[in-house]
Each structure stands twice: as C-alpha cells, then as structure tokens.
C-alpha positions as CSV (number, residue, x, y, z in Angstrom):
1,M,81.5,62.9,148.3
2,D,80.4,64.4,151.0
3,A,77.9,66.7,149.1
4,V,75.7,64.5,147.6
5,S,74.9,60.6,148.5
6,T,76.5,57.8,146.8
7,L,74.3,56.2,144.1
8,K,73.6,52.8,144.2
9,R,74.8,52.0,140.2
10,T,71.9,48.8,141.0
11,D,69.2,51.9,141.3
12,S,66.4,51.0,138.4
13,L,64.8,53.9,136.8
14,A,61.5,55.5,137.4
15,A,58.8,55.4,134.2
16,S,59.3,58.0,132.1
17,Q,56.7,60.5,130.9
18,F,57.4,59.7,127.2
19,R,56.8,55.7,127.7
20,G,53.8,55.4,125.1
21,K,54.2,59.1,123.7
22,K,54.9,59.8,119.9
23,V,58.0,62.0,119.4
24,H,59.6,62.6,116.2
25,F,63.0,64.6,116.0
26,I,63.7,66.8,112.9
27,G,66.8,66.2,112.0
28,V,67.4,63.1,114.4
29,G,70.8,62.1,112.8
30,G,73.2,64.4,115.0
31,S,75.0,62.7,118.1
32,G,73.2,64.7,121.0
33,M,69.8,64.1,118.6
34,S,70.3,60.7,117.9
35,G,71.7,60.1,121.8
36,L,68.5,61.7,123.2
37,A,66.2,59.3,120.4
38,R,67.9,56.0,121.7
39,M,67.4,57.0,125.6
40,L,63.4,57.9,124.2
41,L,62.9,54.4,122.7
42,D,64.6,52.7,125.7
43,A,61.7,54.6,128.1
44,G,59.2,53.0,125.7
45,A,58.3,55.9,123.3
46,I,57.2,55.5,120.0
47,V,60.0,57.5,117.7
48,T,60.4,59.1,114.3
49,G,62.3,61.6,112.5
50,S,63.9,62.9,109.9
51,E,67.8,63.0,108.6
52,P,68.5,64.5,105.5
53,R,71.8,62.9,105.7
54,P,71.6,59.7,107.7
55,G,74.4,58.0,108.9
56,P,75.7,54.8,111.2
57,Q,73.3,56.4,114.1
58,S,70.6,57.3,112.0
59,F,70.4,53.0,110.8
60,E,70.7,52.2,114.8
61,L,68.0,53.8,115.3
62,I,65.8,52.2,112.4
63,R,67.5,48.8,113.7
64,R,65.8,49.4,117.1
65,G,62.7,49.9,116.2
66,A,62.6,53.9,114.8
67,K,61.0,55.5,111.7
68,I,62.8,57.4,110.2
69,S,62.4,59.3,106.8
70,R,65.0,60.9,104.7
71,D,62.6,64.2,103.2
72,Q,61.8,66.9,105.8
73,I,58.4,67.1,104.7
74,G,56.4,65.6,107.4
75,E,55.2,62.8,106.2
76,L,55.5,61.4,109.5
77,L,53.8,64.1,110.7
78,G,50.3,63.2,112.3
79,R,48.1,64.9,115.3
80,D,48.7,62.1,117.2
81,V,52.8,63.0,117.7
82,D,52.5,64.2,121.3
83,L,56.1,66.1,120.4
84,V,57.8,67.4,117.8
85,V,61.7,67.8,118.8
86,R,64.1,70.0,116.3
87,S,67.9,70.8,116.3
88,A,69.4,73.5,116.4
89,A,70.5,73.8,113.1
90,V,66.4,73.6,112.1
91,P,64.8,77.0,110.7
92,D,61.4,77.8,111.9
93,G,61.2,78.1,108.0
94,N,61.5,74.5,108.0
95,R,59.4,72.9,105.8
96,E,58.5,70.4,108.1
97,M,58.4,72.6,111.1
98,L,55.7,74.5,108.9
99,A,54.1,71.1,108.8
100,A,53.8,70.5,112.2
101,S,52.6,74.2,113.2
102,A,49.7,73.3,110.7
103,L,48.7,70.6,112.9
104,G,49.4,72.1,116.1
105,L,52.2,70.3,117.2
106,K,53.8,70.7,120.3
107,T,57.5,71.6,119.0
108,V,60.6,71.6,121.3
109,K,64.2,72.5,120.8
110,Y,66.9,70.5,121.5
111,A,68.5,72.0,124.1
112,Q,64.9,71.6,126.1
113,M,64.3,68.4,125.3
114,L,67.8,67.0,126.9
115,G,66.7,69.3,129.9
116,M,63.6,67.2,130.2
117,V,65.2,63.6,130.0
118,M,67.4,65.6,132.4
119,S,65.2,65.7,134.7
120,E,63.7,61.8,134.5
121,R,68.2,61.2,135.9
122,F,70.7,61.8,138.2
123,G,72.4,65.1,135.8
124,V,75.7,65.9,135.8
125,A,75.7,68.7,133.3
126,V,79.3,70.3,132.3
127,A,79.8,73.7,131.4
128,G,82.2,75.8,130.7
129,T,83.7,78.3,127.5
130,H,86.3,75.4,126.5
131,G,86.8,71.5,127.5
132,K,83.4,70.6,127.2
133,S,83.6,67.8,125.2
134,T,86.8,66.5,126.9
135,T,85.0,66.8,130.3
136,S,82.1,65.1,129.6
137,A,84.1,62.3,127.4
138,M,86.3,61.5,130.3
139,I,83.3,61.1,132.9
140,G,81.4,59.4,130.7
141,F,84.6,56.7,130.2
142,A,85.3,56.6,133.9
143,L,82.0,55.9,134.8
144,T,81.2,53.3,132.2
145,Q,85.0,51.7,133.0
146,C,83.4,51.6,136.7
147,G,80.4,49.8,135.7
148,A,77.8,52.5,136.3
149,D,76.4,52.1,132.5
150,P,75.4,56.0,132.7
151,S,73.5,57.8,129.5
152,F,75.7,60.8,128.2
153,V,75.2,63.3,125.1
154,I,79.0,64.4,124.4
155,G,79.7,67.4,121.4
156,G,82.1,64.6,119.4
157,T,83.1,61.6,118.9
158,V,85.1,59.0,121.3
159,R,85.9,55.5,119.7
160,Q,86.1,54.2,123.4
161,L,82.7,54.7,123.9
162,G,81.7,54.1,120.6
163,G,80.3,57.5,119.1
164,G,79.0,60.4,121.1
165,S,76.3,58.9,123.1
166,H,74.5,56.0,124.7
167,S,71.6,54.9,126.5
168,G,72.5,53.6,129.6
169,T,70.9,51.3,131.9
170,G,72.2,53.6,135.1
171,K,70.7,56.3,136.9
172,I,73.6,59.1,135.7
173,F,73.1,61.4,132.5
174,V,76.0,63.2,131.5
175,A,75.6,66.1,129.1
176,E,77.9,69.3,127.6
177,A,75.8,72.3,128.5
178,C,76.2,75.2,126.2
179,E,76.3,78.5,127.3
180,F,75.3,79.7,123.9
181,D,71.5,81.1,123.7
182,R,71.4,80.5,127.3
183,S,70.3,76.9,126.0
184,F,72.0,75.3,129.7
185,H,69.0,77.3,131.2
186,N,67.0,74.8,130.2
187,L,69.2,71.7,131.9
188,H,68.0,69.8,135.5
189,P,71.3,69.1,136.7
190,R,72.6,67.3,140.4
191,I,75.4,68.0,140.0
192,A,77.1,70.8,137.6
193,L,80.4,71.5,136.2
194,I,82.2,75.0,135.3
195,T,85.5,74.2,133.6
196,N,86.0,78.4,133.0
197,I,84.6,81.0,132.1
198,E,85.7,83.8,128.6
199,C,84.4,86.0,126.2
200,D,83.1,84.0,123.5
201,H,80.0,83.8,121.7
202,L,79.0,87.9,121.5
203,D,76.8,87.7,118.5
204,Y,74.5,86.3,121.2
205,Y,76.4,88.5,125.0
206,R,77.0,91.7,125.7
207,D,79.4,91.9,127.1
208,L,81.4,89.3,129.7
209,D,79.1,90.3,132.6
210,E,76.5,89.2,130.8
211,I,78.2,85.7,130.6
212,V,79.0,85.8,133.6
213,Q,75.6,86.3,134.8
214,S,74.7,83.7,132.4
215,F,76.8,80.6,134.3
216,R,75.1,82.0,137.4
217,D,71.8,81.6,136.5
218,F,72.8,78.0,135.4
219,A,74.6,77.4,138.7
220,R,71.0,78.4,140.0
221,R,69.3,75.3,139.0
222,V,71.7,73.1,140.5
223,P,69.4,71.8,143.8
224,P,70.7,72.9,147.8
225,D,71.4,69.2,147.7
226,G,73.2,68.9,144.7
227,L,76.9,69.7,143.9
228,I,78.2,72.4,141.7
229,I,82.3,71.1,140.8
230,A,84.1,74.8,139.4
231,A,87.3,75.6,138.6
232,G,89.2,77.0,141.7
233,T,91.7,79.8,140.2
234,D,88.9,81.2,137.5
235,R,88.0,84.9,138.9
236,Q,85.0,85.0,136.6
237,V,84.1,81.3,138.0
238,A,84.3,83.0,141.4
239,R,82.1,85.3,140.1
240,A,79.1,83.6,139.0
241,L,79.2,81.3,142.2
242,G,79.3,83.8,145.1
243,E,77.3,83.2,147.5
244,L,75.4,80.3,146.1
245,P,73.5,78.4,148.2
246,T,74.4,74.7,146.5
247,P,77.7,73.6,147.9
248,V,80.8,73.9,145.4
249,Q,84.0,71.9,145.5
250,T,86.9,74.0,144.3
251,V,89.7,72.1,141.4
252,A,92.6,73.2,140.5
253,L,96.5,72.2,139.7
254,G,98.3,73.4,142.5
255,E,97.5,72.9,146.9
256,N,94.9,74.1,148.8
257,Y,91.5,73.1,147.0
258,I,89.6,70.2,147.4
259,W,90.2,68.6,144.6
260,S,94.1,69.6,143.7
261,T,96.4,67.9,141.4
262,R,100.3,68.2,142.3
263,I,101.9,67.8,138.5
264,L,104.8,65.0,139.0
265,G,105.9,65.0,135.3
266,I,105.4,64.9,131.7
267,D,106.6,62.0,129.3
268,N,105.8,62.5,125.2
269,G,103.6,65.5,126.4
270,C,101.4,63.7,128.4
271,Y,101.6,64.8,132.3
272,S,100.9,62.5,135.8
273,G,100.2,64.8,139.2
274,E,98.8,63.1,142.3
275,V,95.0,63.9,143.0
276,S,94.0,65.3,146.6
277,Y,90.9,65.5,147.6
278,R,91.1,67.8,151.4
279,N,94.6,67.6,151.0
280,Q,94.3,63.7,151.0
281,P,95.9,61.7,148.2
282,V,93.4,59.6,146.5
283,G,95.6,58.3,143.3
284,T,97.9,59.4,141.0
285,L,96.6,60.3,137.0
286,R,98.8,59.4,134.1
287,L,97.8,60.7,131.2
288,S,97.2,59.2,128.0
289,I,96.5,62.2,126.0
290,A,98.8,65.6,125.6
291,G,98.7,68.6,127.4
292,E,98.4,70.1,131.1
293,H,95.1,71.6,130.6
294,N,93.3,68.2,130.3
295,L,95.2,67.0,133.6
296,M,92.9,69.6,135.1
297,N,90.0,68.8,133.1
298,A,90.4,64.9,134.3
299,T,91.0,66.7,137.9
300,M,87.9,67.8,137.4
301,A,86.3,64.4,136.1
302,A,87.9,62.2,139.0
303,A,85.6,64.7,141.5
304,A,82.0,64.4,139.5
305,C,82.5,60.4,139.3
306,A,83.5,60.4,143.2
307,A,80.1,62.8,143.3
308,C,78.3,60.2,141.9
309,G,79.7,57.5,144.1
310,V,82.4,56.0,142.1
311,P,85.8,55.6,144.5
312,P,88.3,58.6,143.1
313,A,90.8,56.0,143.1
314,D,89.0,53.7,140.5
315,A,88.2,56.7,138.6
316,I,91.3,57.8,138.4
317,D,92.9,54.9,137.3
318,A,89.9,54.5,133.9
319,L,91.1,58.3,133.7
320,S,94.6,57.4,133.0
321,R,93.4,55.3,130.0
322,F,91.1,57.4,128.2
323,E,92.4,58.3,125.0
324,G,90.7,61.5,123.8
325,V,87.6,63.3,121.7
326,D,88.0,63.0,118.0
327,R,89.0,66.4,116.8
328,R,90.9,67.5,119.3
329,M,94.4,66.7,118.6
330,T,93.8,63.6,116.3
331,V,96.9,62.2,114.4
332,M,95.3,62.2,110.7
333,G,98.7,60.7,109.2
334,H,101.0,61.7,107.5
335,Y,102.2,63.9,103.8
336,H,106.2,63.4,103.0
337,G,107.8,62.9,105.8
338,A,105.0,65.8,107.9
339,T,102.7,64.7,111.0
340,I,98.8,66.1,110.0
341,V,96.8,66.7,113.1
342,D,93.5,68.1,113.7
343,D,91.6,70.2,116.9
344,Y,88.5,71.4,117.3
345,G,90.1,75.0,118.8
346,H,88.6,77.7,117.3
347,H,88.7,80.0,120.5
348,P,92.4,81.9,121.2
349,T,92.5,80.3,124.8
350,E,92.1,76.6,123.2
351,I,94.7,78.1,120.4
352,R,97.3,79.0,122.7
353,T,96.6,75.6,124.8
354,T,96.6,73.5,122.0
355,L,99.7,75.1,120.4
356,K,101.7,74.4,123.5
357,A,100.8,70.6,124.0
358,L,101.7,70.1,120.5
359,R,105.1,71.8,120.7
360,Q,104.8,69.4,123.9
361,R,103.9,66.2,122.3
362,F,105.6,66.2,118.9
363,D,108.8,68.3,119.8
364,P,108.5,69.5,115.7
365,R,111.3,71.0,113.2
366,R,108.4,73.3,112.3
367,L,105.1,73.7,113.5
368,I,102.1,75.0,110.8
369,C,99.1,76.2,112.1
370,V,95.9,76.1,109.5
371,F,93.0,78.2,111.4
372,Q,90.1,78.5,110.3
373,P,87.9,81.3,111.9
374,H,84.5,80.2,113.5
375,Q,82.1,83.2,112.8
376,H,82.9,86.5,111.9
377,S,81.3,88.2,114.6
378,R,83.7,86.2,117.5
379,T,86.9,87.1,114.9
380,R,86.1,90.9,114.8
381,S,85.1,90.7,119.0
382,L,88.2,88.9,119.9
383,M,90.5,89.9,117.4
384,E,93.2,91.1,119.2
385,D,93.4,88.1,121.4
386,F,93.3,85.9,117.9
387,A,96.5,88.0,116.6
388,A,98.5,87.4,119.7
389,S,97.7,83.4,120.1
390,F,99.9,82.1,117.5
391,V,103.1,82.6,119.2
392,L,103.9,78.7,119.3
393,A,103.6,78.5,115.1
394,D,106.0,79.1,113.2
395,E,103.6,79.6,110.6
396,T,99.6,80.3,110.2
397,I,97.8,79.7,107.7
398,V,94.3,81.3,107.3
399,P,91.2,80.7,104.9
400,D,87.9,82.8,104.7
401,I,86.0,83.0,107.6
402,Y,83.6,80.2,108.3
403,F,80.1,81.5,108.8
404,V,77.0,79.7,109.7
405,R,74.6,82.9,111.9
406,D,76.4,85.8,110.7
407,S,74.4,88.3,109.2
408,E,75.7,90.3,106.3
409,S,76.6,93.1,107.9
410,E,78.6,91.3,109.8
411,R,80.7,89.8,107.2
412,Q,81.1,92.8,105.9
413,R,82.8,94.1,108.7
414,V,85.8,92.0,109.1
415,T,87.6,89.4,106.5
416,A,90.7,86.6,107.1
417,A,92.9,88.8,106.1
418,D,92.1,91.3,108.7
419,L,93.2,88.5,111.1
420,V,96.1,87.6,109.5
421,E,97.2,91.0,109.0
422,R,96.9,92.0,112.9
423,V,98.6,88.3,113.5
424,R,101.5,89.7,111.1
425,A,101.9,93.0,113.1
426,N,101.9,90.7,116.0
427,G,105.6,89.5,114.8
428,Q,104.2,85.9,113.4
429,R,104.3,84.8,109.9
430,A,100.9,84.5,108.6
431,V,99.5,84.0,105.0
432,H,95.8,84.4,103.4
433,L,94.8,81.5,101.0
434,P,91.0,81.9,100.9
435,S,90.4,78.4,99.1
436,F,90.6,74.9,100.8
437,G,92.6,73.9,97.5
438,Q,95.1,76.9,97.2
439,I,96.0,75.9,101.2
440,V,96.3,72.1,100.1
441,Q,98.9,72.9,97.4
442,Y,100.5,75.3,99.5
443,L,101.1,72.7,102.2
444,K,102.0,69.7,99.3
445,E,104.8,72.4,97.9
446,N,105.6,73.5,101.6
447,A,105.4,70.3,103.6
448,R,109.2,69.0,105.2
449,Q,110.0,65.8,107.0
450,D,109.7,66.3,111.1
451,D,107.2,68.9,110.3
452,L,103.9,69.4,112.4
453,I,100.7,70.3,110.5
454,V,98.1,70.8,112.8
455,T,94.1,72.1,110.8
456,M,92.0,74.2,114.1
457,G,89.0,75.7,113.9
458,A,85.2,74.4,114.5
459,G,84.0,74.3,110.6
460,N,85.2,71.5,107.8
461,I,88.7,72.5,107.8
462,W,89.7,68.8,108.9
463,E,88.9,68.8,105.4
464,I,92.5,69.7,104.7
465,G,94.1,66.9,106.1
466,R,92.0,64.7,105.0
467,D,93.1,65.7,101.5
468,L,96.9,65.9,102.4
469,T,96.6,62.3,104.0
470,S,94.8,60.9,101.6
471,D,97.7,60.9,98.5
C-alpha cells in the first residue's frame, strides 16, 4: 500500500534478455524448472530440455514448442546453446552436465535462473522456515482471482491454480525463496515476505545465528523503495531485519501491528478473523482450510497482494476461497472407517502445528501419526524437539529415515529407532516399523472407525496413504 507504488495490471512486460536465446534445462519436468521453461518460451527463448520421467508438465512444454529428451546424455546440446540450467537434483557428475562442460557452455543452477527471471519482473519472494508454499500459493491464487494474471513458482501442486507454476501476462512474479544452500540470495524481489525463522538445515548452517544472518542477507536484496512483510512476533525475524533501510510491514494475529487479524471464531477447524491495516478494518477472512497458522499465512498474503496494488478487501475475499496446497493436510480417502490424511510437515514446529489443526478439523477418536524423518542430520540436530512434537498424537509410527544428502558417517550417527526411544521417553506411544509394507499391514490390522491416520514427511511417505486407500 503506502510503501510500494501500485502496479497497473495492464502494464506490459519489457523485452526479455532471453528473447531469441537457446536455453537448455536439465531435469525440466519439475514444477519449478518447467515453470521457468514456460516463462522463457513466452519471452521468446528457444527452449530444450531433458527429463527421464516426463509427466504432464513436460508434455505441455513440448506442445508449446520445446524439444525434450528422455535421456540425459546431451544429444540436444550444441555450441550454439546460450545457457544450461540444471535442477537442484542434478549433480556435477551428471552425464549431460559433463557434456555441457565439454562444449564450454555456461551453466547455472535453478536458483540462479529463478533470480535472473525475477530481475525482469516485479518479484514477490516468500521466505521462512515454515509456510512458504502455502503463503506463495495464497498470493498467486488471490492475485489470479483479482485479475492480475501473475507468474508463479510454488513448491507444491495447487489444484485451483492448475499445478505449481504458471507463466502469466502480468508483471508480478511470485516465488518461494528457499534458505537451503543460500539459494534465496540469488533472487531480486521488490517485495519479500519472511514468515518465521527457526533452526533447520543444520547440515548446511552452523547454528541459528548463521541462519538469521542468511535471512538478513536475503532481506538486503530488497531495494530501499521495495517492501519487506514480516512476522511481527517472531524474535529471530526481528533480529534479521534490525536497522535495514527497506520499509517493513509487520503482520500478526492480535492487535497493534501494521497488519493484524483478530480471531473471531473457528468452524470445523477453519478460522475466521477481522483483518486490519494500521488499526483500520479492511475485511473479514473466513478460511476454507484448517489451522490457526493458516490465518497468519493468509494475513501475510493479503498484505502482499495489497502491496501489489490489489484492494485488501478483494484479496481477503479471494483468500477465503483458497482450498490449499497438495500434501498440506490433504485427505487421501478412507480405510475401514478411518480417515487417511497426508501432510508435508517434516520439522518439529510443523508437526505440532499440523497435529493441532487436524484435531480441530476432524475431532478423531484416535489420531495416529506416521512420521517419516527427513535427513539423518535434521533428525539428530533437532532430536529433542522432535521427541516433544508428537504430544497430540495417540500413537506415532516411524519408518526408517529418508535421506538424500546425508553422508555415510552422518547416517551412522542416528536412526529412526533412536527417535522412537526419545518419543517414548517423553511419555508418548511410539513404534519403529522400518518398511512401508510393515506399516501398511500394521494399520490394516489396527485402524478403527473414526480414527484419523496422518502420514507426515517430506519424502515418499504419502505412498502409505495411497496403498491404504487403494484397497
């Protein structure tokens, strides 16, 4: 509102630096990579790529003129390629990366390309330990509903938006800003959101102080005539933003913040609240998704939409119709009278918050949490927090730890059984069942009418819900 000039939704995009350039994407099928590829196609670039497991997003790119190979061997590369982009999952030793190197081609990571594309648009970057995907999706949804036609890249599937990415005709570009590997230091936002700051990714960061400093460095990337929208009650966020030249708008549930939402009630787990800007009411949020945390996410999204030139009342009305991101308290189906829900939560705070919201939403007779730890390093460094995070579950079932980056020495330092032992020591019922097959069988034998079974984790734990509900 007052810190950022209102955007005219009819403004046209300037000619892109990628117009006429040949850009190749290694691992183009993911939501973020395919989203950037679509944006480059619309900007007039010549796009090629590779994807060993092509899906709908890859086929849509082909339909729009991209050439995509199933093999990552470099057959679409040539010395005339101007830029090669690789997804975060592609290692240095990838065969296609080696081919690009042999040809002397310029290569960048996904996060670098995200920043390059954002620099040409009005960037809205959403950072924070928790809530990035939902808040980004809320902003993208509300802007779309209000006619802005933004581009966006969201780390999850949003049914109401037709997926997790979109190349819009408007100037606004909404993207998640991930702190791992300091990826968000590549971005060029005009508006930055910081939802919260906690300890995480301690396989990369030394400690909380280093994490806070990294968020501060991200915030410095917002120009003085831009805007930072920040959680008003988070002490670490306050530390990160102290004495920066860019205006900051604080957001909180309660009163006396620049953006405040006063809770009015809760219906079936979904909160409603009166939103105020500088102590003046601007609308009433009536969420369609459960959880007090989502009232906070929606308030931050409303603030971001307002900074993009959307009347707050219009944004709030749209946000009340938002139905969520896939793998965020997503109902998978039922098994013998038990409701099966899946959730991406993989940090202690996310576990506690989600279990609370699920109890409010479903009021189950029993709540059984199947939690797949993500990364040995995270499990070890946050062990005591994890052990205390399942207090709202009647039973916790833990398979072996899902890992993607851990070294062999790190894997030897902690196991899923260690976590179960600590949960039990904290007074909760917990069991370690190493394989998904064992867990599915256990649940089939023990699920009862009116139980709620939630699978949680950032790995492939959703497969358990799929197997249960397919019977």
